[in-house]
Structure formats: C-alpha cells, structure tokens
ZADRENLUM-567435 format. One line per field, with one value per residue: x, y, z of N, C-alpha, C in turn. Coordinates in steps of 0.001 Angstrom, whole numbers, plus 500000, padded with zeros to 6 digits. Layout:
npx = [X, ...] .
npy = [Y, ...] .
npz = [Z, ...] .
capx = [X, ...] .
capy = [Y, ...] .
capz = [Z, ...] .
cpx = [X, ...] .
cpy = [Y, ...] .
cpz = [Z, ...] .
This chain:
npx = [429891, 429556, 430116, 428929, 430128, 429472, 430587, 432123, 430502, 432451, 432589, 431750, 433447, 433413, 432147, 430543, 431331, 429064, 427165, 428538, 428862, 426052, 425755, 427409, 426219, 423763, 424464, 425555, 423300, 422094, 423233, 423515, 421022, 421041, 423135, 422291, 420550, 422327, 423045, 421144, 421195, 421950, 420147, 417984, 419396, 419210, 416464, 416056, 417529, 415141, 413303, 414155, 414471, 411466, 410635, 412007, 411139, 407975, 408727, 409709, 407441, 405683, 406584, 406542, 404011, 403497, 405411, 404575, 406182, 407949, 409418, 412282, 413764, 416765, 418207, 420919, 421786, 423864, 425835, 424202, 422719, 421006, 419781, 418124, 415841, 415288, 413097, 413635, 413626, 413576, 415833, 417375, 419471, 422156, 424142, 423060, 420289, 420238, 418958, 419213, 420862, 421463, 423246, 423158, 424651, 426338, 427999, 425673, 423628, 423599, 424982, 423273, 421947, 421228, 419041, 417314, 415456, 412765, 412064, 411537, 414401, 415791, 414934, 412314, 410009, 407933, 405217, 403981, 401790, 401959, 402007, 402866, 405169, 406510, 408793, 410929, 409217, 406873, 403534, 402816, 401708, 403189, 403978, 403264, 406126, 409106, 411813, 414079, 415733, 418496, 419968, 421574, 420464, 418145, 415435, 413739, 410612, 410276, 407608, 405942, 402748, 400793, 399636, 398818, 401277, 401381, 403002, 404073, 405440, 407054, 407932, 410200, 411202, 414000] .
npy = [406390, 403187, 402200, 399802, 398989, 398116, 395434, 396211, 396224, 394506, 395683, 393782, 392275, 390695, 387294, 384894, 381073, 379540, 382061, 381837, 379465, 379269, 380788, 379666, 377317, 378391, 379696, 377283, 376078, 377620, 377755, 375150, 375165, 376845, 376218, 373992, 375210, 376574, 374979, 374241, 376134, 375513, 373846, 375809, 377097, 375584, 375294, 377694, 377644, 376234, 378188, 380026, 379027, 378419, 380871, 382116, 380390, 381191, 383761, 383929, 382844, 384778, 386579, 386004, 385965, 388616, 389919, 389083, 387079, 384058, 382326, 380720, 378059, 376728, 373878, 372451, 369593, 368461, 370245, 371263, 374262, 376315, 378453, 381372, 382134, 383809, 383323, 383148, 381737, 378713, 377309, 377284, 380025, 380224, 382547, 384647, 385044, 384792, 385723, 385529, 384071, 381242, 379431, 376636, 375242, 376170, 378235, 379799, 378865, 376388, 374190, 372917, 370425, 369301, 366526, 364740, 365027, 365913, 367450, 367983, 367682, 368893, 371443, 373883, 375495, 378438, 379298, 382398, 382917, 382049, 379280, 376176, 374577, 372028, 372299, 375441, 378088, 375796, 374586, 372546, 370941, 371179, 367775, 367054, 368174, 367372, 368692, 367424, 368342, 368399, 368808, 369108, 367391, 366972, 366378, 367770, 367890, 369902, 370623, 371096, 371459, 370834, 372513, 374493, 375495, 375400, 375643, 373353, 372395, 369861, 367587, 365398, 361828, 361642] .
npz = [268643, 266989, 263854, 261322, 258602, 255218, 253355, 250123, 246626, 243873, 240769, 238060, 235434, 233404, 231884, 232862, 232918, 232602, 231257, 229009, 228044, 227368, 225435, 223441, 222878, 221531, 219496, 218212, 217788, 215837, 213910, 212848, 211733, 209571, 207879, 206374, 204920, 202926, 201723, 199801, 197752, 195374, 194155, 194253, 192085, 190112, 189430, 188827, 186284, 185273, 185370, 183710, 181026, 181003, 180670, 178456, 176306, 176889, 175969, 173470, 171888, 172592, 170992, 168332, 167994, 168390, 166580, 164448, 163038, 162613, 165473, 166657, 168804, 169393, 170572, 171614, 173432, 174069, 174797, 176297, 176181, 174787, 171614, 170987, 168246, 165142, 162822, 159413, 156934, 155270, 156793, 159465, 160431, 162421, 162705, 161592, 162393, 165354, 168119, 171355, 173367, 175619, 178373, 180393, 181557, 183914, 186309, 187729, 187301, 188191, 187346, 185174, 183123, 180328, 179900, 178312, 175196, 172991, 171050, 167923, 165516, 167396, 168114, 168828, 167010, 166441, 164555, 163165, 164484, 166842, 167254, 167947, 165600, 163419, 161950, 160444, 158747, 158205, 158027, 159369, 162296, 165292, 167588, 170757, 173190, 174320, 177179, 179184, 182065, 184315, 187670, 190883, 192617, 191416, 188995, 186183, 183698, 181288, 179753, 176118, 175046, 172273, 169211, 170924, 172689, 175305, 178470, 180615, 183595, 185400, 188140, 188259, 189472, 191094] .
capx = [429325, 430460, 429157, 428870, 430362, 428953, 431757, 432140, 430520, 433372, 432249, 431792, 434246, 433746, 431302, 430748, 431214, 427411, 426684, 429462, 428447, 424655, 425976, 427862, 424766, 422427, 425185, 425860, 421821, 421686, 424263, 422983, 419762, 421263, 424166, 421352, 419903, 423199, 423663, 419935, 421491, 422014, 418733, 417417, 419962, 418351, 414863, 415954, 417350, 414239, 412725, 414646, 413953, 410033, 410184, 412300, 409613, 406721, 408753, 409674, 405669, 404435, 407156, 406277, 402609, 403571, 405718, 404082, 407226, 408235, 410748, 412872, 414729, 417123, 418667, 422196, 421705, 425124, 426570, 423504, 422663, 419811, 419759, 416528, 416605, 414293, 412598, 413772, 412971, 413102, 416435, 418294, 421368, 422244, 424919, 421963, 419124, 420270, 418558, 419791, 421394, 421065, 423925, 422362, 425632, 427359, 427635, 424765, 422317, 423957, 425249, 421905, 422060, 420051, 419539, 416287, 414464, 411697, 411282, 411917, 415721, 416605, 414369, 411158, 409507, 406781, 405009, 403843, 400715, 402098, 401493, 404380, 405309, 407024, 410088, 410608, 408206, 406109, 402413, 402401, 401502, 404349, 403417, 403821, 407504, 409258, 412845, 414262, 416624, 418985, 420770, 421364, 419570, 416164, 414777, 412705, 410246, 409488, 406444, 405236, 401665, 400823, 398836, 398662, 402480, 401367, 403876, 404199, 406709, 406669, 409265, 410457, 411885, 415786] .
capy = [405170, 401993, 401836, 398578, 399304, 396605, 395683, 396712, 395020, 394281, 395604, 392136, 392757, 389575, 386674, 383794, 380005, 379304, 382560, 382154, 377960, 379623, 381612, 378915, 376679, 379047, 379859, 376112, 375800, 378696, 377261, 373577, 375618, 377422, 375684, 373043, 375953, 377188, 373555, 373783, 377302, 374683, 373350, 376892, 377476, 374800, 375673, 379350, 377599, 375973, 379421, 381098, 378416, 378774, 382505, 382170, 379558, 382017, 385383, 383641, 382496, 386219, 387681, 385738, 386707, 390487, 390712, 388219, 386448, 383036, 382193, 378936, 377740, 375517, 373310, 371883, 368972, 367827, 371490, 372290, 375487, 376959, 379923, 381735, 382872, 384744, 382550, 384342, 381117, 377335, 377047, 379001, 380628, 380875, 383401, 385892, 384782, 384633, 387157, 385351, 382303, 380803, 378034, 376304, 374301, 377724, 378149, 380321, 378080, 374996, 373372, 372259, 369786, 369016, 365387, 364677, 366267, 365086, 368458, 367966, 368203, 369490, 372609, 374455, 376231, 378829, 380058, 383684, 382998, 381890, 377740, 375313, 373864, 370865, 372954, 376579, 377727, 375020, 374825, 371256, 371580, 370057, 366940, 367545, 367561, 368200, 368751, 366945, 369233, 367684, 369160, 369156, 365659, 367474, 366303, 368137, 367600, 371043, 370258, 371999, 371281, 370628, 373500, 375475, 375830, 375357, 375128, 372947, 371790, 368392, 367310, 363864, 361243, 361125] .
capz = [268000, 265955, 262151, 260647, 257015, 254277, 252043, 248745, 245693, 243118, 239454, 237587, 233999, 232091, 231490, 233942, 232214, 232159, 230288, 227543, 227394, 226816, 224058, 222385, 222416, 220886, 218263, 217146, 217254, 214837, 212638, 212671, 210670, 208736, 206908, 205426, 203802, 202093, 200549, 199151, 196955, 194012, 194208, 193656, 190620, 188759, 189462, 188152, 185422, 184318, 185134, 182714, 179974, 180853, 180715, 176917, 175594, 175932, 175327, 171961, 171502, 172513, 169829, 167271, 167473, 168584, 165328, 163190, 162365, 163195, 166493, 167245, 170268, 168854, 171702, 171964, 174401, 174114, 175394, 177682, 175789, 173236, 170864, 170414, 166866, 164211, 161369, 158524, 156114, 155680, 157646, 160635, 160149, 163952, 162788, 161190, 162968, 166514, 169109, 172431, 173699, 177194, 178726, 181389, 182468, 184335, 188186, 187994, 187036, 189237, 186445, 184945, 181998, 179230, 180042, 177183, 174172, 172235, 169751, 166403, 165162, 168775, 167730, 169004, 166342, 166861, 163509, 162923, 165077, 168009, 167562, 167712, 164040, 162859, 161387, 159873, 157424, 158348, 158590, 160290, 163897, 165979, 168400, 172389, 172914, 175881, 177408, 180734, 183059, 185882, 188139, 192287, 192610, 191026, 187588, 185535, 182348, 180551, 178323, 175346, 174338, 170731, 168941, 172059, 172509, 176936, 178699, 181992, 184276, 185987, 188504, 188120, 190645, 191276] .
cpx = [429772, 429466, 429891, 429449, 430632, 430462, 431086, 431925, 431767, 432493, 432953, 432955, 434052, 432002, 431774, 430744, 430037, 427248, 427638, 428986, 426816, 424857, 426387, 427043, 423919, 423131, 425172, 424128, 421501, 422074, 424187, 421624, 420002, 422536, 423113, 420996, 420955, 423553, 422370, 420293, 421390, 420957, 418163, 417946, 419066, 417382, 415042, 416297, 416218, 413420, 412548, 414257, 412412, 409677, 411037, 411287, 408435, 407312, 409061, 408157, 405244, 405440, 406867, 404648, 402665, 404085, 405358, 405347, 407645, 409458, 411329, 413795, 415425, 418189, 419751, 422640, 423178, 426221, 425527, 423350, 421849, 419891, 418160, 416997, 415197, 414142, 412918, 413424, 412989, 414274, 416548, 419273, 421665, 423278, 424150, 421126, 419125, 420254, 419056, 420240, 421939, 421950, 423446, 424035, 426680, 426811, 426256, 423534, 422701, 424469, 424202, 422153, 420875, 420313, 418110, 415600, 414241, 411620, 412187, 412796, 416080, 415587, 412722, 410823, 407756, 406129, 404361, 402398, 400763, 402183, 402895, 404222, 406628, 408792, 410065, 409951, 407053, 404954, 401839, 402496, 402269, 403431, 403907, 404966, 407915, 410960, 413018, 415545, 416936, 420075, 420893, 420499, 418438, 416389, 413526, 412046, 409495, 408626, 406163, 404221, 401430, 399871, 398694, 400252, 401977, 402404, 403904, 405107, 406397, 407951, 409296, 411218, 413428, 416033] .
cpy = [404232, 401660, 400711, 398924, 397895, 396838, 395657, 395867, 395587, 394916, 394199, 393451, 391487, 388313, 385544, 382314, 379770, 379921, 382224, 380533, 378045, 380071, 380592, 377992, 376981, 379184, 378581, 375982, 376413, 378246, 375960, 374205, 376402, 376882, 374739, 374063, 376683, 376026, 373635, 375180, 376724, 374215, 374898, 377336, 376999, 374772, 377181, 378761, 377083, 377090, 380218, 380728, 378643, 380132, 382907, 381771, 380798, 383397, 385223, 383303, 383970, 386765, 387155, 386026, 388283, 391037, 390066, 387528, 385163, 383046, 380847, 379444, 376599, 374827, 372334, 370673, 368888, 369315, 372382, 373732, 375602, 378197, 379939, 382613, 383178, 383563, 383246, 382928, 379556, 376745, 378142, 378938, 381506, 382730, 385065, 385820, 385018, 385873, 386620, 383676, 382452, 379449, 377941, 375670, 374920, 377536, 378510, 379737, 376736, 373901, 372255, 372017, 369504, 367337, 364414, 365312, 365230, 366401, 367832, 368356, 369267, 370964, 372866, 375712, 376719, 380104, 381657, 384053, 382876, 379947, 376703, 374475, 372849, 371377, 374480, 377060, 376686, 375130, 373292, 371279, 370283, 369558, 367619, 367183, 367994, 368155, 368640, 367627, 368670, 368199, 369041, 368302, 366152, 366947, 367106, 368033, 369304, 370631, 371263, 371628, 371351, 371884, 374619, 375788, 376227, 374916, 374740, 372288, 370288, 367796, 366059, 363093, 361175, 359843] .
cpz = [266940, 264828, 261636, 258823, 256043, 253602, 250684, 247796, 244776, 241492, 238410, 236181, 232956, 232568, 232584, 232984, 231651, 231051, 229167, 226929, 226883, 225698, 223053, 221770, 221628, 219600, 217463, 216941, 215941, 213477, 212255, 211394, 209699, 207064, 205862, 204384, 202499, 201157, 199793, 197973, 195470, 193750, 193397, 192329, 189679, 188585, 188496, 186864, 184767, 184137, 184013, 181423, 179760, 180324, 178653, 176064, 175673, 175501, 173407, 171455, 171406, 171166, 169046, 166834, 167329, 166869, 164089, 162198, 163307, 164215, 166576, 168323, 169567, 169897, 171378, 173007, 175146, 175060, 176407, 177769, 175045, 172908, 170599, 169166, 165948, 163195, 160219, 156575, 156341, 156730, 158597, 160504, 161651, 163606, 162588, 162115, 164399, 167500, 170558, 172887, 175457, 177488, 180137, 182152, 183253, 185728, 188230, 188083, 187854, 188247, 185915, 183483, 181337, 179107, 178824, 176489, 173259, 171060, 168605, 165957, 166252, 168628, 168083, 168036, 166513, 165485, 163762, 164208, 166461, 168370, 167093, 166184, 164071, 162623, 160719, 158938, 157325, 159038, 159186, 161610, 164188, 166856, 169881, 172392, 174190, 175926, 179114, 180925, 184183, 186539, 189606, 192679, 192248, 189068, 187460, 184286, 182020, 179250, 177555, 174566, 172551, 170527, 169572, 172123, 174447, 176976, 180067, 182268, 185321, 186601, 188531, 188909, 190165, 190655] .
C-alpha cells in the first residue's frame, strides 16, 4: 500500500514584512500622540508656580489670623522671587523676619517671570485679622491689587481683593 506523506510545515522563527510595518506604524502613531504632551510640561510648571503663589498667599493670611500677627509677602519682580515674612514693626527686616522664600525663575517652575505688580511698595501685607493693608502695622485697607506671571506662552493675573484678601486667578491673552 502506498502512503502519501504530506510535506512537513516549517516552524516560523521570524516576522513578516507586513507585521513589522504594522508595528512600526502603531509605534509612530503612539509617538505622535505622546511627544506633544511632553512639550506641555513647561506649561504645567508655570501653572505650578501660580498654584504655589496662591497657596503661599492663603497660608500667609491664615497664619496672620491664627497667630494674631501680621504677615507680609515682599516681591522682588526683577529677580522673579518673593519672601514671606512676619510683621514685627513698621518695617520688615528680611534678615530677621523671613519665614520662607520662593524663586519662580527656576526649572521647577518653568522659569516663570513676574511681569507686573500693583501691590503698594511691592508688598502684600496682612494685618492680624487677615485683611490686606497698605503697609506693615497700618490700619488702612489696601486697594485691590495684582501680580502678573508669565511663562511658556502663558500669562496669568493673580488678584487679591481689598478688605477680604480673596485670591482669584485670571488667564490673560498671550
């Protein structure tokens, strides 16, 4: 009896050209979607600087109320930084009264810049009841004022309302 023997199938040990092209195409599409999101990290860092400043203002106001002592934020717009200090008299001695300092023009904050400020004497001062006042130890309510921050093609205005010290943020057109 004659038997017909079927040819044996070879074991495949590689990928076809079509399979490789499909994988490369899918990876290219995924890369095209991911790369722009890496570019937006600077935008997120600038927003982080803005959030840090809002948190610092809120903390300074809360500390003023909690400790019944004035607090101040002294801005240095040319250096893109500010110092949080205790109010112990009619002037602020940053060597003695400094509580904290924040630099904005660094990599962590996407090199954020202070581009405008309307606080009297570049200071935001809270009295012992948490209300914004015009100067250390003053009883005169400060007018509404703001500080503008810019970085990574974004511009923001951080506004502090008169009397209440309420903080609001507005995105400005580039």
